[in-house]
N, CA, C, O and CB atoms as a CASP TS submission, in Angstrom:
PFRMAT TS
TARGET T0000
AUTHOR 0000-0000-0000
METHOD Language model
MODEL 1
PARENT N/A
ATOM      1  N   MET     1       0.839  -1.183   0.000  1.00  0.00           N
ATOM      2  CA  MET     1       0.000   0.000   0.000  1.00  0.00           C
ATOM      3  C   MET     1       0.880   1.241   0.000  1.00  0.00           C
ATOM      4  O   MET     1       1.929   1.278   0.643  1.00  0.00           O
ATOM      5  CB  MET     1      -0.952   0.001   1.213  1.00  0.00           C
ATOM      6  N   ASN     2       0.441   2.244  -0.723  1.00  0.00           N
ATOM      7  CA  ASN     2       1.169   3.501  -0.696  1.00  0.00           C
ATOM      8  C   ASN     2       0.441   4.503   0.197  1.00  0.00           C
ATOM      9  O   ASN     2      -0.640   4.220   0.714  1.00  0.00           O
ATOM     10  CB  ASN     2       1.337   4.063  -2.122  1.00  0.00           C
ATOM     11  N   LYS     3       1.044   5.667   0.369  1.00  0.00           N
ATOM     12  CA  LYS     3       0.495   6.624   1.334  1.00  0.00           C
ATOM     13  C   LYS     3      -0.894   7.121   0.937  1.00  0.00           C
ATOM     14  O   LYS     3      -1.714   7.395   1.813  1.00  0.00           O
ATOM     15  CB  LYS     3       1.436   7.807   1.482  1.00  0.00           C
ATOM     16  N   ASP     4      -1.179   7.245  -0.353  1.00  0.00           N
ATOM     17  CA  ASP     4      -2.505   7.691  -0.773  1.00  0.00           C
ATOM     18  C   ASP     4      -3.569   6.649  -0.436  1.00  0.00           C
ATOM     19  O   ASP     4      -4.680   6.999  -0.038  1.00  0.00           O
ATOM     20  CB  ASP     4      -2.514   7.987  -2.274  1.00  0.00           C
ATOM     21  N   GLN     5      -3.237   5.395  -0.593  1.00  0.00           N
ATOM     22  CA  GLN     5      -4.186   4.337  -0.257  1.00  0.00           C
ATOM     23  C   GLN     5      -4.472   4.331   1.247  1.00  0.00           C
ATOM     24  O   GLN     5      -5.618   4.167   1.663  1.00  0.00           O
ATOM     25  CB  GLN     5      -3.643   2.963  -0.708  1.00  0.00           C
ATOM     26  N   VAL     6      -3.441   4.508   2.049  1.00  0.00           N
ATOM     27  CA  VAL     6      -3.593   4.512   3.505  1.00  0.00           C
ATOM     28  C   VAL     6      -4.398   5.730   3.952  1.00  0.00           C
ATOM     29  O   VAL     6      -5.332   5.608   4.745  1.00  0.00           O
ATOM     30  CB  VAL     6      -2.212   4.499   4.197  1.00  0.00           C
ATOM     31  N   LYS     7      -4.032   6.904   3.440  1.00  0.00           N
ATOM     32  CA  LYS     7      -4.753   8.119   3.817  1.00  0.00           C
ATOM     33  C   LYS     7      -6.209   8.054   3.368  1.00  0.00           C
ATOM     34  O   LYS     7      -7.105   8.501   4.084  1.00  0.00           O
ATOM     35  CB  LYS     7      -4.073   9.354   3.216  1.00  0.00           C
ATOM     36  N   GLY     8      -6.440   7.501   2.191  1.00  0.00           N
ATOM     37  CA  GLY     8      -7.802   7.365   1.693  1.00  0.00           C
ATOM     38  C   GLY     8      -8.640   6.458   2.580  1.00  0.00           C
ATOM     39  O   GLY     8      -9.797   6.762   2.871  1.00  0.00           O
ATOM     40  N   ALA     9      -8.063   5.356   3.006  1.00  0.00           N
ATOM     41  CA  ALA     9      -8.785   4.433   3.887  1.00  0.00           C
ATOM     42  C   ALA     9      -9.077   5.097   5.231  1.00  0.00           C
ATOM     43  O   ALA     9     -10.155   4.918   5.797  1.00  0.00           O
ATOM     44  CB  ALA     9      -7.975   3.133   4.097  1.00  0.00           C
ATOM     45  N   GLY    10      -8.125   5.854   5.731  1.00  0.00           N
ATOM     46  CA  GLY    10      -8.324   6.560   6.992  1.00  0.00           C
ATOM     47  C   GLY    10      -9.420   7.600   6.898  1.00  0.00           C
ATOM     48  O   GLY    10     -10.246   7.739   7.800  1.00  0.00           O
ATOM     49  N   LYS    11      -9.417   8.331   5.791  1.00  0.00           N
ATOM     50  CA  LYS    11     -10.439   9.358   5.601  1.00  0.00           C
ATOM     51  C   LYS    11     -11.822   8.728   5.447  1.00  0.00           C
ATOM     52  O   LYS    11     -12.814   9.280   5.924  1.00  0.00           O
ATOM     53  CB  LYS    11     -10.110  10.220   4.373  1.00  0.00           C
ATOM     54  N   GLN    12     -11.890   7.583   4.787  1.00  0.00           N
ATOM     55  CA  GLN    12     -13.172   6.891   4.662  1.00  0.00           C
ATOM     56  C   GLN    12     -13.684   6.445   6.025  1.00  0.00           C
ATOM     57  O   GLN    12     -14.875   6.571   6.309  1.00  0.00           O
ATOM     58  CB  GLN    12     -13.042   5.684   3.728  1.00  0.00           C
ATOM     59  N   ALA    13     -12.802   5.930   6.865  1.00  0.00           N
ATOM     60  CA  ALA    13     -13.195   5.483   8.199  1.00  0.00           C
ATOM     61  C   ALA    13     -13.664   6.665   9.048  1.00  0.00           C
ATOM     62  O   ALA    13     -14.685   6.584   9.731  1.00  0.00           O
ATOM     63  CB  ALA    13     -12.024   4.760   8.890  1.00  0.00           C
ATOM     64  N   LYS    14     -12.915   7.750   8.997  1.00  0.00           N
ATOM     65  CA  LYS    14     -13.286   8.956   9.733  1.00  0.00           C
ATOM     66  C   LYS    14     -14.651   9.467   9.263  1.00  0.00           C
ATOM     67  O   LYS    14     -15.489   9.863  10.073  1.00  0.00           O
ATOM     68  CB  LYS    14     -12.210  10.052   9.556  1.00  0.00           C
ATOM     69  N   GLY    15     -14.857   9.450   7.962  1.00  0.00           N
ATOM     70  CA  GLY    15     -16.129   9.894   7.406  1.00  0.00           C
ATOM     71  C   GLY    15     -17.283   9.014   7.827  1.00  0.00           C
ATOM     72  O   GLY    15     -18.380   9.501   8.098  1.00  0.00           O
ATOM     73  N   ALA    16     -17.036   7.714   7.883  1.00  0.00           N
ATOM     74  CA  ALA    16     -18.097   6.785   8.296  1.00  0.00           C
ATOM     75  C   ALA    16     -18.515   7.058   9.734  1.00  0.00           C
ATOM     76  O   ALA    16     -19.700   7.005  10.062  1.00  0.00           O
ATOM     77  CB  ALA    16     -17.630   5.321   8.147  1.00  0.00           C
ATOM     78  N   VAL    17     -17.543   7.348  10.590  1.00  0.00           N
ATOM     79  CA  VAL    17     -17.852   7.645  11.989  1.00  0.00           C
ATOM     80  C   VAL    17     -18.651   8.947  12.091  1.00  0.00           C
ATOM     81  O   VAL    17     -19.663   9.010  12.789  1.00  0.00           O
ATOM     82  CB  VAL    17     -16.552   7.744  12.826  1.00  0.00           C
ATOM     83  N   LYS    18     -18.187   9.981  11.388  1.00  0.00           N
ATOM     84  CA  LYS    18     -18.904  11.259  11.425  1.00  0.00           C
ATOM     85  C   LYS    18     -20.322  11.113  10.875  1.00  0.00           C
ATOM     86  O   LYS    18     -21.265  11.681  11.425  1.00  0.00           O
ATOM     87  CB  LYS    18     -18.138  12.324  10.625  1.00  0.00           C
ATOM     88  N   ASP    19     -20.470  10.358   9.802  1.00  0.00           N
ATOM     89  CA  ASP    19     -21.780  10.131   9.199  1.00  0.00           C
ATOM     90  C   ASP    19     -22.707   9.436  10.198  1.00  0.00           C
ATOM     91  O   ASP    19     -23.860   9.833  10.364  1.00  0.00           O
ATOM     92  CB  ASP    19     -21.647   9.289   7.908  1.00  0.00           C
ATOM     93  N   ALA    20     -22.195   8.399  10.858  1.00  0.00           N
ATOM     94  CA  ALA    20     -23.002   7.645  11.809  1.00  0.00           C
ATOM     95  C   ALA    20     -23.374   8.493  13.031  1.00  0.00           C
ATOM     96  O   ALA    20     -24.530   8.503  13.455  1.00  0.00           O
ATOM     97  CB  ALA    20     -22.252   6.390  12.251  1.00  0.00           C
ATOM     98  N   VAL    21     -22.397   9.197  13.589  1.00  0.00           N
ATOM     99  CA  VAL    21     -22.660  10.025  14.765  1.00  0.00           C
ATOM    100  C   VAL    21     -23.637  11.153  14.407  1.00  0.00           C
ATOM    101  O   VAL    21     -24.552  11.460  15.171  1.00  0.00           O
ATOM    102  CB  VAL    21     -21.336  10.609  15.329  1.00  0.00           C
ATOM    103  N   GLY    22     -23.430  11.757  13.250  1.00  0.00           N
ATOM    104  CA  GLY    22     -24.345  12.803  12.813  1.00  0.00           C
ATOM    105  C   GLY    22     -25.765  12.291  12.647  1.00  0.00           C
ATOM    106  O   GLY    22     -26.724  12.984  12.985  1.00  0.00           O
ATOM    107  N   GLY    23     -25.899  11.079  12.128  1.00  0.00           N
ATOM    108  CA  GLY    23     -27.216  10.479  11.963  1.00  0.00           C
ATOM    109  C   GLY    23     -27.877  10.166  13.295  1.00  0.00           C
ATOM    110  O   GLY    23     -29.080  10.361  13.465  1.00  0.00           O
ATOM    111  N   LEU    24     -27.077   9.676  14.241  1.00  0.00           N
ATOM    112  CA  LEU    24     -27.619   9.315  15.555  1.00  0.00           C
ATOM    113  C   LEU    24     -28.028  10.540  16.376  1.00  0.00           C
ATOM    114  O   LEU    24     -29.005  10.508  17.126  1.00  0.00           O
ATOM    115  CB  LEU    24     -26.596   8.502  16.331  1.00  0.00           C
ATOM    116  N   THR    25     -27.261  11.614  16.217  1.00  0.00           N
ATOM    117  CA  THR    25     -27.525  12.812  17.008  1.00  0.00           C
ATOM    118  C   THR    25     -28.426  13.808  16.296  1.00  0.00           C
ATOM    119  O   THR    25     -28.847  14.802  16.886  1.00  0.00           O
ATOM    120  CB  THR    25     -26.231  13.479  17.366  1.00  0.00           C
ATOM    121  N   GLY    26     -28.721  13.544  15.033  1.00  0.00           N
ATOM    122  CA  GLY    26     -29.544  14.481  14.269  1.00  0.00           C
ATOM    123  C   GLY    26     -28.771  15.693  13.781  1.00  0.00           C
ATOM    124  O   GLY    26     -29.366  16.694  13.382  1.00  0.00           O
ATOM    125  N   ASN    27     -27.448  15.609  13.809  1.00  0.00           N
ATOM    126  CA  ASN    27     -26.598  16.708  13.368  1.00  0.00           C
ATOM    127  C   ASN    27     -26.360  16.555  11.864  1.00  0.00           C
ATOM    128  O   ASN    27     -25.475  15.816  11.434  1.00  0.00           O
ATOM    129  CB  ASN    27     -25.240  16.730  14.159  1.00  0.00           C
ATOM    130  N   GLU    28     -27.162  17.263  11.078  1.00  0.00           N
ATOM    131  CA  GLU    28     -27.091  17.121   9.624  1.00  0.00           C
ATOM    132  C   GLU    28     -25.763  17.608   9.060  1.00  0.00           C
ATOM    133  O   GLU    28     -25.260  17.055   8.082  1.00  0.00           O
ATOM    134  CB  GLU    28     -28.226  17.879   8.974  1.00  0.00           C
ATOM    135  N   LYS    29     -25.191  18.650   9.679  1.00  0.00           N
ATOM    136  CA  LYS    29     -23.909  19.174   9.195  1.00  0.00           C
ATOM    137  C   LYS    29     -22.811  18.122   9.354  1.00  0.00           C
ATOM    138  O   LYS    29     -22.027  17.890   8.434  1.00  0.00           O
ATOM    139  CB  LYS    29     -23.526  20.468   9.956  1.00  0.00           C
ATOM    140  N   MET    30     -22.762  17.488  10.529  1.00  0.00           N
ATOM    141  CA  MET    30     -21.742  16.458  10.768  1.00  0.00           C
ATOM    142  C   MET    30     -21.950  15.281   9.827  1.00  0.00           C
ATOM    143  O   MET    30     -20.988  14.714   9.310  1.00  0.00           O
ATOM    144  CB  MET    30     -21.779  15.980  12.238  1.00  0.00           C
ATOM    145  N   GLN    31     -23.197  14.919   9.609  1.00  0.00           N
ATOM    146  CA  GLN    31     -23.498  13.800   8.722  1.00  0.00           C
ATOM    147  C   GLN    31     -23.046  14.122   7.299  1.00  0.00           C
ATOM    148  O   GLN    31     -22.468  13.270   6.624  1.00  0.00           O
ATOM    149  CB  GLN    31     -25.009  13.473   8.750  1.00  0.00           C
ATOM    150  N   ALA    32     -23.306  15.347   6.842  1.00  0.00           N
ATOM    151  CA  ALA    32     -22.884  15.759   5.498  1.00  0.00           C
ATOM    152  C   ALA    32     -21.362  15.774   5.383  1.00  0.00           C
ATOM    153  O   ALA    32     -20.806  15.349   4.371  1.00  0.00           O
ATOM    154  CB  ALA    32     -23.450  17.149   5.159  1.00  0.00           C
ATOM    155  N   GLU    33     -20.690  16.267   6.433  1.00  0.00           N
ATOM    156  CA  GLU    33     -19.229  16.269   6.434  1.00  0.00           C
ATOM    157  C   GLU    33     -18.694  14.841   6.348  1.00  0.00           C
ATOM    158  O   GLU    33     -17.704  14.580   5.665  1.00  0.00           O
ATOM    159  CB  GLU    33     -18.688  16.969   7.697  1.00  0.00           C
ATOM    160  N   GLY    34     -19.353  13.929   7.040  1.00  0.00           N
ATOM    161  CA  GLY    34     -18.936  12.527   7.010  1.00  0.00           C
ATOM    162  C   GLY    34     -19.062  11.937   5.617  1.00  0.00           C
ATOM    163  O   GLY    34     -18.174  11.223   5.150  1.00  0.00           O
ATOM    164  N   LYS    35     -20.170  12.242   4.960  1.00  0.00           N
ATOM    165  CA  LYS    35     -20.364  11.742   3.595  1.00  0.00           C
ATOM    166  C   LYS    35     -19.296  12.317   2.655  1.00  0.00           C
ATOM    167  O   LYS    35     -18.777  11.614   1.788  1.00  0.00           O
ATOM    168  CB  LYS    35     -21.782  12.103   3.081  1.00  0.00           C
ATOM    169  N   LEU    36     -18.979  13.590   2.839  1.00  0.00           N
ATOM    170  CA  LEU    36     -17.943  14.220   2.019  1.00  0.00           C
ATOM    171  C   LEU    36     -16.581  13.590   2.287  1.00  0.00           C
ATOM    172  O   LEU    36     -15.827  13.315   1.353  1.00  0.00           O
ATOM    173  CB  LEU    36     -17.889  15.731   2.290  1.00  0.00           C
ATOM    174  N   ASP    37     -16.268  13.362   3.554  1.00  0.00           N
ATOM    175  CA  ASP    37     -14.987  12.720   3.900  1.00  0.00           C
ATOM    176  C   ASP    37     -14.887  11.325   3.285  1.00  0.00           C
ATOM    177  O   ASP    37     -13.832  10.937   2.784  1.00  0.00           O
ATOM    178  CB  ASP    37     -14.823  12.631   5.433  1.00  0.00           C
ATOM    179  N   LYS    38     -15.987  10.576   3.325  1.00  0.00           N
ATOM    180  CA  LYS    38     -15.977   9.232   2.727  1.00  0.00           C
ATOM    181  C   LYS    38     -15.715   9.314   1.222  1.00  0.00           C
ATOM    182  O   LYS    38     -14.941   8.525   0.680  1.00  0.00           O
ATOM    183  CB  LYS    38     -17.319   8.507   2.996  1.00  0.00           C
ATOM    184  N   ALA    39     -16.358  10.265   0.554  1.00  0.00           N
ATOM    185  CA  ALA    39     -16.159  10.418  -0.890  1.00  0.00           C
ATOM    186  C   ALA    39     -14.715  10.812  -1.202  1.00  0.00           C
ATOM    187  O   ALA    39     -14.099  10.272  -2.121  1.00  0.00           O
ATOM    188  CB  ALA    39     -17.131  11.470  -1.459  1.00  0.00           C
ATOM    189  N   GLU    40     -14.181  11.762  -0.424  1.00  0.00           N
ATOM    190  CA  GLU    40     -12.790  12.177  -0.633  1.00  0.00           C
ATOM    191  C   GLU    40     -11.833  11.012  -0.401  1.00  0.00           C
ATOM    192  O   GLU    40     -10.849  10.852  -1.123  1.00  0.00           O
ATOM    193  CB  GLU    40     -12.432  13.348   0.299  1.00  0.00           C
ATOM    194  N   GLY    41     -12.126  10.214   0.599  1.00  0.00           N
ATOM    195  CA  GLY    41     -11.286   9.053   0.892  1.00  0.00           C
ATOM    196  C   GLY    41     -11.294   8.040  -0.237  1.00  0.00           C
ATOM    197  O   GLY    41     -10.255   7.472  -0.575  1.00  0.00           O
ATOM    198  N   LYS    42     -12.461   7.813  -0.821  1.00  0.00           N
ATOM    199  CA  LYS    42     -12.550   6.881  -1.952  1.00  0.00           C
ATOM    200  C   LYS    42     -11.726   7.390  -3.123  1.00  0.00           C
ATOM    201  O   LYS    42     -11.003   6.628  -3.765  1.00  0.00           O
ATOM    202  CB  LYS    42     -14.018   6.679  -2.383  1.00  0.00           C
ATOM    203  N   ILE    43     -11.841   8.687  -3.396  1.00  0.00           N
ATOM    204  CA  ILE    43     -11.079   9.273  -4.512  1.00  0.00           C
ATOM    205  C   ILE    43      -9.583   9.147  -4.250  1.00  0.00           C
ATOM    206  O   ILE    43      -8.824   8.746  -5.132  1.00  0.00           O
ATOM    207  CB  ILE    43     -11.462  10.762  -4.720  1.00  0.00           C
ATOM    208  N   GLN    44      -9.162   9.493  -3.029  1.00  0.00           N
ATOM    209  CA  GLN    44      -7.737   9.405  -2.707  1.00  0.00           C
ATOM    210  C   GLN    44      -7.245   7.962  -2.806  1.00  0.00           C
ATOM    211  O   GLN    44      -6.122   7.715  -3.245  1.00  0.00           O
ATOM    212  CB  GLN    44      -7.470   9.961  -1.299  1.00  0.00           C
ATOM    213  N   GLY    45      -8.078   7.021  -2.402  1.00  0.00           N
ATOM    214  CA  GLY    45      -7.714   5.613  -2.523  1.00  0.00           C
ATOM    215  C   GLY    45      -7.544   5.203  -3.979  1.00  0.00           C
ATOM    216  O   GLY    45      -6.626   4.456  -4.317  1.00  0.00           O
ATOM    217  N   LYS    46      -8.431   5.693  -4.840  1.00  0.00           N
ATOM    218  CA  LYS    46      -8.330   5.381  -6.272  1.00  0.00           C
ATOM    219  C   LYS    46      -7.058   5.978  -6.869  1.00  0.00           C
ATOM    220  O   LYS    46      -6.410   5.355  -7.710  1.00  0.00           O
ATOM    221  CB  LYS    46      -9.566   5.907  -7.028  1.00  0.00           C
ATOM    222  N   VAL    47      -6.706   7.184  -6.433  1.00  0.00           N
ATOM    223  CA  VAL    47      -5.456   7.799  -6.891  1.00  0.00           C
ATOM    224  C   VAL    47      -4.282   6.919  -6.474  1.00  0.00           C
ATOM    225  O   VAL    47      -3.364   6.687  -7.260  1.00  0.00           O
ATOM    226  CB  VAL    47      -5.295   9.241  -6.316  1.00  0.00           C
ATOM    227  N   GLY    48      -4.313   6.437  -5.253  1.00  0.00           N
ATOM    228  CA  GLY    48      -3.262   5.535  -4.772  1.00  0.00           C
ATOM    229  C   GLY    48      -3.200   4.254  -5.569  1.00  0.00           C
ATOM    230  O   GLY    48      -2.116   3.756  -5.870  1.00  0.00           O
ATOM    231  N   ASP    49      -4.372   3.711  -5.916  1.00  0.00           N
ATOM    232  CA  ASP    49      -4.410   2.495  -6.739  1.00  0.00           C
ATOM    233  C   ASP    49      -3.758   2.747  -8.098  1.00  0.00           C
ATOM    234  O   ASP    49      -2.979   1.928  -8.586  1.00  0.00           O
ATOM    235  CB  ASP    49      -5.869   2.011  -6.927  1.00  0.00           C
ATOM    236  N   ALA    50      -4.086   3.894  -8.705  1.00  0.00           N
ATOM    237  CA  ALA    50      -3.531   4.221 -10.017  1.00  0.00           C
ATOM    238  C   ALA    50      -2.014   4.388  -9.936  1.00  0.00           C
ATOM    239  O   ALA    50      -1.282   3.926 -10.812  1.00  0.00           O
ATOM    240  CB  ALA    50      -4.178   5.502 -10.571  1.00  0.00           C
ATOM    241  N   LYS    51      -1.552   5.053  -8.879  1.00  0.00           N
ATOM    242  CA  LYS    51      -0.109   5.236  -8.709  1.00  0.00           C
ATOM    243  C   LYS    51       0.595   3.887  -8.560  1.00  0.00           C
ATOM    244  O   LYS    51       1.672   3.675  -9.117  1.00  0.00           O
ATOM    245  CB  LYS    51       0.181   6.125  -7.485  1.00  0.00           C
ATOM    246  N   LYS    52      -0.021   2.982  -7.807  1.00  0.00           N
ATOM    247  CA  LYS    52       0.582   1.657  -7.599  1.00  0.00           C
ATOM    248  C   LYS    52       0.654   0.885  -8.909  1.00  0.00           C
ATOM    249  O   LYS    52       1.672   0.263  -9.213  1.00  0.00           O
ATOM    250  CB  LYS    52      -0.220   0.854  -6.557  1.00  0.00           C
ATOM    251  N   LYS    53      -0.432   0.924  -9.685  1.00  0.00           N
ATOM    252  CA  LYS    53      -0.433   0.229 -10.977  1.00  0.00           C
ATOM    253  C   LYS    53       0.642   0.789 -11.898  1.00  0.00           C
ATOM    254  O   LYS    53       1.343   0.035 -12.573  1.00  0.00           O
ATOM    255  CB  LYS    53      -1.810   0.343 -11.649  1.00  0.00           C
ATOM    256  N   LEU    54       0.770   2.103 -11.925  1.00  0.00           N
ATOM    257  CA  LEU    54       1.786   2.731 -12.764  1.00  0.00           C
ATOM    258  C   LEU    54       3.181   2.337 -12.299  1.00  0.00           C
ATOM    259  O   LEU    54       4.051   2.028 -13.113  1.00  0.00           O
ATOM    260  CB  LEU    54       1.631   4.258 -12.748  1.00  0.00           C
ATOM    261  N   SER    55       3.386   2.348 -11.000  1.00  0.00           N
ATOM    262  CA  SER    55       4.682   1.970 -10.448  1.00  0.00           C
ATOM    263  C   SER    55       5.014   0.514 -10.785  1.00  0.00           C
ATOM    264  O   SER    55       6.145   0.193 -11.147  1.00  0.00           O
ATOM    265  CB  SER    55       4.696   2.181  -8.927  1.00  0.00           C
ATOM    266  N   ASP    56       4.010  -0.362 -10.659  1.00  0.00           N
ATOM    267  CA  ASP    56       4.233  -1.765 -10.982  1.00  0.00           C
ATOM    268  C   ASP    56       4.591  -1.959 -12.450  1.00  0.00           C
ATOM    269  O   ASP    56       5.445  -2.781 -12.780  1.00  0.00           O
ATOM    270  CB  ASP    56       3.002  -2.581 -10.639  1.00  0.00           C
ATOM    271  N   LYS    57       3.937  -1.199 -13.337  1.00  0.00           N
ATOM    272  CA  LYS    57       4.244  -1.304 -14.761  1.00  0.00           C
ATOM    273  C   LYS    57       5.634  -0.802 -15.070  1.00  0.00           C
ATOM    274  O   LYS    57       6.332  -1.361 -15.916  1.00  0.00           O
ATOM    275  CB  LYS    57       3.230  -0.536 -15.578  1.00  0.00           C
ATOM    276  N   LEU    58       6.039   0.257 -14.382  1.00  0.00           N
ATOM    277  CA  LEU    58       7.376   0.811 -14.618  1.00  0.00           C
ATOM    278  C   LEU    58       8.458  -0.140 -14.115  1.00  0.00           C
ATOM    279  O   LEU    58       9.565  -0.165 -14.654  1.00  0.00           O
ATOM    280  CB  LEU    58       7.520   2.180 -13.934  1.00  0.00           C
ATOM    281  N   ASP    59       8.143  -0.915 -13.092  1.00  0.00           N
ATOM    282  CA  ASP    59       9.114  -1.888 -12.551  1.00  0.00           C
ATOM    283  C   ASP    59       9.323  -3.074 -13.481  1.00  0.00           C
ATOM    284  O   ASP    59      10.363  -3.731 -13.430  1.00  0.00           O
ATOM    285  CB  ASP    59       8.650  -2.392 -11.189  1.00  0.00           C
ATOM    286  N   ASP    60       8.340  -3.347 -14.328  1.00  0.00           N
ATOM    287  CA  ASP    60       8.448  -4.502 -15.236  1.00  0.00           C
ATOM    288  C   ASP    60       9.428  -4.288 -16.323  1.00  0.00           C
ATOM    289  O   ASP    60       9.624  -5.169 -17.160  1.00  0.00           O
ATOM    290  CB  ASP    60       7.135  -4.822 -15.836  1.00  0.00           C
TER
END
């Protein structure tokens, strides 16, 4: 795993917690922030995946 994949997974986890807590407490702002964090984490993870694939191809 590269740093983008790790950071993306962390951001997704953080977002999931914020989304859940916001939903339980009725805090719509926190819930929206959580959804945004999850989306950003997925994107960052995909960037990490692309970097890894490129790196693997260059190593061949």
